[in-house]
C-alpha positions in Angstrom: -20.3 -170.0 145.4 -21.9 -170.9 142.1 -25.6 -170.5 141.7 -28.1 -171.7 139.2 -31.0 -169.5 138.1 -33.8 -170.0 135.6 -34.0 -167.9 132.4 -36.0 -165.3 134.2 -33.4 -164.8 136.9 -35.1 -166.7 139.8 -32.6 -168.7 141.8 -33.0 -172.5 141.8 -30.1 -173.9 143.8 -26.4 -173.8 144.6 -24.1 -175.8 142.3 -21.0 -177.8 143.1 -19.1 -178.3 139.8 -15.9 -180.3 139.6 -14.4 -177.5 137.6 -15.6 -174.2 136.2 -13.7 -172.1 133.7 -14.8 -168.6 132.7 -13.0 -166.6 129.9 -14.1 -163.0 130.1 -12.1 -161.3 127.3 -11.2 -163.7 124.5 -13.7 -166.5 123.8 -16.1 -164.9 126.3 -17.6 -168.2 127.3 -17.7 -170.6 130.2 -17.6 -174.3 130.9 -18.8 -176.0 134.1 -18.1 -179.7 134.6 -20.3 -181.9 136.8 -20.1 -185.5 137.9 -22.8 -187.4 136.0 -24.2 -188.6 139.4 -24.8 -185.0 140.4 -26.7 -184.1 137.2 -30.2 -182.6 137.5 -32.4 -181.6 134.6 -32.6 -177.9 135.7 -29.1 -177.5 134.3 -30.7 -176.8 131.0 -30.6 -174.4 128.0 -31.1 -170.6 128.7 -30.7 -171.0 132.5 -28.1 -168.9 134.2 -24.9 -169.8 136.1 -23.3 -167.1 138.2 -21.1 -166.2 141.1 -22.8 -163.4 143.0 -21.2 -160.0 143.0 -18.8 -160.9 140.2 -18.7 -161.0 136.4 -18.2 -164.8 136.4 -21.2 -166.4 134.8 -23.4 -166.7 131.8 -26.2 -168.4 130.0 -26.2 -172.1 129.3 -26.2 -172.8 125.6 -24.5 -176.2 125.3 -24.5 -179.6 127.1 -22.0 -182.4 126.6 -22.0 -185.8 128.2 -18.9 -187.9 128.5 -19.7 -191.5 129.5 -16.1 -192.5 129.8 -15.3 -189.7 132.3 -18.8 -189.9 133.8 -19.2 -186.1 133.5 -21.7 -183.6 132.1 -20.3 -180.3 130.9 -22.5 -177.2 130.4 -21.2 -174.2 128.5 -22.3 -170.9 127.1 -21.6 -167.3 126.6 -20.6 -165.0 129.4 -22.4 -161.7 129.9 -19.8 -160.0 127.7 -20.3 -162.8 125.2 -24.0 -162.0 125.0 -23.1 -158.3 124.4 -20.6 -159.4 121.8 -23.4 -161.1 119.9 -25.4 -157.9 119.5 -24.7 -155.4 116.7 -25.0 -151.6 116.8 -26.7 -150.5 113.5 -27.2 -147.0 112.2 -30.7 -145.8 111.8 -32.4 -146.1 108.4 -30.9 -143.5 106.0 -27.9 -142.9 108.3 -24.3 -143.9 107.8 -23.4 -144.2 111.5 -25.0 -144.6 114.9 -24.4 -141.3 116.8 -25.1 -140.8 120.5 -24.8 -138.0 123.1 -25.3 -138.1 126.8 -23.9 -139.2 130.2 -22.0 -142.5 129.9 -24.3 -144.8 131.9 -27.4 -143.2 130.3 -26.0 -143.9 126.9 -25.3 -147.5 127.8 -28.9 -147.9 129.2 -30.3 -146.5 126.0 -28.3 -149.0 123.9 -29.5 -151.9 126.1 -33.1 -150.8 125.6 -32.6 -150.5 121.9 -31.2 -154.0 121.7 -34.1 -155.4 123.6 -32.0 -156.9 126.4 -32.7 -154.4 129.2 -34.5 -157.2 131.2 -31.3 -159.1 131.9 -28.9 -156.2 131.6 -29.4 -153.0 133.6 -27.2 -149.9 133.2 -26.0 -148.3 136.5 -28.1 -145.3 137.5 -25.0 -143.6 138.9 -24.2 -140.3 137.2 -20.5 -140.3 136.2 -20.7 -136.6 135.3 -18.9 -137.6 132.1 -20.6 -137.3 128.8 -20.1 -137.9 125.1 -21.3 -135.5 122.4 -22.1 -136.8 119.0 -20.1 -139.9 119.6 -19.9 -142.0 116.4 -19.8 -145.8 116.6 -18.0 -147.8 114.0 -20.4 -149.1 111.4 -22.1 -152.3 112.5 -19.8 -152.9 115.4 -20.8 -155.3 118.2 -22.5 -153.8 121.2 -19.6 -154.8 123.4 -16.9 -153.4 121.2 -18.8 -150.2 120.7 -19.5 -149.6 124.4 -15.9 -150.5 125.4 -14.4 -148.1 122.7 -16.8 -145.3 123.7 -15.9 -145.6 127.4 -12.1 -145.9 126.6 -12.3 -142.6 124.7 -13.2 -141.0 128.1 -10.7 -143.0 130.2 -13.4 -145.4 131.4 -13.9 -149.1 131.3 -17.0 -151.4 131.4 -17.7 -153.0 134.8 -19.9 -156.1 134.6 -21.4 -157.5 137.9 -24.2 -160.0 138.4 -26.5 -158.6 141.2 -28.1 -161.2 143.4 -31.5 -160.0 144.7 -33.1 -160.8 148.1 -36.3 -162.6 148.9 -36.4 -164.5 145.6 -36.4 -161.5 143.3 -34.8 -162.0 139.9 -31.1 -161.2 139.6 -29.7 -159.1 136.8 -26.4 -158.0 135.2 -25.4 -154.5 136.1 -23.3 -152.6 133.5 -21.4 -149.6 134.8 -19.0 -147.0 133.4 -16.1 -146.7 135.8 -12.7 -145.0 135.5 -10.0 -147.3 134.2 -7.2 -147.5 136.8 -3.6 -147.0 135.6 -1.6 -149.2 138.0 1.6 -148.5 136.1 1.8 -145.1 137.9 2.2 -146.8 141.2 3.2 -150.4 140.5 5.8 -151.4 137.9 6.7 -155.0 137.1 10.3 -155.9 136.3 12.7 -158.8 136.5 12.4 -158.6 140.2 8.7 -159.5 140.1 9.5 -162.9 138.5 6.9 -162.2 135.9 8.0 -163.0 132.3 7.7 -160.3 129.6 9.0 -159.5 126.2 9.8 -156.0 124.9 10.2 -155.4 121.1 11.3 -152.1 119.7 11.2 -151.5 115.9 12.6 -148.4 114.3 12.7 -149.4 110.7 8.9 -149.6 110.2 7.0 -148.2 107.2 6.7 -144.4 107.4 5.1 -143.7 104.0 2.1 -145.8 102.8 0.7 -145.3 99.3 -3.0 -146.4 99.5 -4.6 -147.6 96.3 -8.4 -147.7 96.2 -11.1 -148.0 93.6 -10.7 -147.1 89.9 -8.3 -147.6 87.1 -5.1 -145.9 86.0 -5.4 -142.1 86.3 -8.9 -142.4 87.8 -7.8 -144.6 90.6 -8.2 -143.3 94.2 -4.7 -142.7 95.7 -3.9 -141.5 99.2 -0.4 -140.9 100.6 -0.1 -141.3 104.4 3.1 -140.1 106.1 4.2 -140.9 109.6 5.4 -137.8 111.5 8.1 -137.5 114.1 5.7 -137.7 117.0 4.0 -140.8 115.6 1.0 -139.0 114.2 -0.1 -139.6 110.5 -0.4 -136.8 107.9 -1.9 -136.9 104.4 0.1 -133.9 103.2 3.6 -133.6 104.6 6.4 -136.2 104.5 8.6 -136.2 107.6 11.0 -139.0 106.7 12.7 -138.4 103.3 15.7 -139.9 101.4 17.3 -142.9 103.1 15.0 -142.4 106.1 11.9 -143.0 104.0 10.5 -146.5 104.1 7.6 -146.8 101.7 5.1 -149.5 100.8 1.8 -149.8 98.9 -1.5 -150.8 100.3 -4.3 -152.0 97.9 -7.9 -152.1 98.9 -10.5 -151.8 96.1 -13.5 -152.7 98.3 -13.2 -150.1 101.1 -15.6 -147.3 101.5 -13.1 -145.3 103.5 -9.6 -145.7 102.0 -7.9 -143.2 104.4 -9.3 -144.9 107.5 -8.4 -148.4 106.5 -5.0 -147.2 105.2 -4.3 -145.5 108.5 -5.1 -148.6 110.4 -2.8 -150.6 108.1 0.0 -148.1 108.5 -0.3 -148.2 112.3 0.4 -151.9 112.1 3.5 -151.4 109.9 5.1 -148.3 111.4 7.9 -148.2 114.0 6.6 -149.1 117.4 7.3 -150.7 120.7 5.4 -153.9 121.7 5.1 -155.3 125.2 3.9 -158.8 126.0 3.7 -159.8 129.6 3.0 -163.2 131.1 0.6 -162.2 133.9 -0.9 -165.6 134.6 -1.0 -164.4 138.2 -0.7 -161.1 140.0 -0.5 -160.3 143.7 -3.7 -158.2 143.4 -6.8 -158.3 141.3 -7.3 -156.0 138.3 -10.1 -155.7 135.7 -10.4 -155.7 132.0 -9.5 -152.1 130.9 -7.2 -151.4 133.8 -3.5 -150.7 132.9 -0.3 -152.3 134.2 3.3 -151.6 133.2 6.7 -153.2 133.1 10.3 -152.2 132.8 13.3 -154.1 131.4 16.4 -153.3 133.4 18.7 -154.7 130.7 17.7 -152.3 127.9 15.9 -149.6 129.9 12.7 -150.0 127.8 9.4 -149.4 129.6 5.8 -149.7 128.5 2.3 -150.0 129.9 -0.6 -152.0 128.5 -4.3 -152.5 129.3 -5.7 -155.8 130.6 -7.8 -157.4 127.8 -8.7 -160.7 129.3 -9.3 -162.3 132.6 -9.8 -166.1 133.1 -11.4 -167.5 136.2 -10.8 -171.2 137.0 -12.0 -173.1 140.0 -11.2 -176.8 140.5 -11.4 -178.8 143.6 -11.9 -175.7 145.7 -8.8 -173.9 144.3 -9.4 -170.6 142.5 -6.9 -169.3 139.9 -7.2 -166.0 138.0 -5.1 -165.5 134.9 -4.7 -162.3 132.9 -3.7 -161.3 129.4 -2.4 -157.8 128.3 -3.1 -156.2 124.9 -0.8 -157.7 122.3 -0.2 -160.9 124.1 -1.3 -163.7 121.7 -0.2 -166.6 123.9 
């Protein structure tokens, strides 16, 4: 059931779109298509569309009329899309935003700081999990910062639109909840009829020479070496002789050559990749949960987090599609 509310959260009426499409993790937007004959002027900018008790919904930001198809389409950012359009900034005179506290309490403080605690409300549940002097990436988005902080503790962000009773305004509840690793109990393979691709690379770069600011002998140079366990050292080569595969990386604008070089080396080093076509699963999972797969032909196995969930409803038929990390299709 799709419901329309005004920008203050008061419910207006139930909607009957011909089609609604909600992308939670990629474009983080929604589109709802209505027959032109069903159009009413309360479907307007800043009003909310939502499915109660779910994450599916958002704020109307665009309206398109198609006279040939006799339809009107409203679109806008989902709740995650709103969070994606807020930036975590360090305090004046500080290089990074640093926080400490229980996970939900930290999320609540960030919402208050961003001025969006009217629509978004952090769960008051005590997870009994805290961060201490957690450092956000410089000028990261609110969504990326919160998701990365929670992931560091094995948690994910749960987003639910809460429908109130007796005409009270609804709101979006944000909760830190444990990420579920379904790969421990459910493993997809050829038998599941899901399509996936495994790629294993063993000739990746294992020595990256990072070149930063400066000229000639004054130039900043950092050597990064991949170790046998996949970690990265700045002092000790693990692969030498024919086993060494070296490249250079040049970045004269970075403020942290080692950090950026490490990120680059992680892209180039030997690794396994796993892309799974999970357009449909036989149970529902959430962004941040983990699924796994095994290839019986080569014996390779890997697990990946869900990074996108797409809800589509058309003519009464609901479809939920998923994307795992690294799947660009």
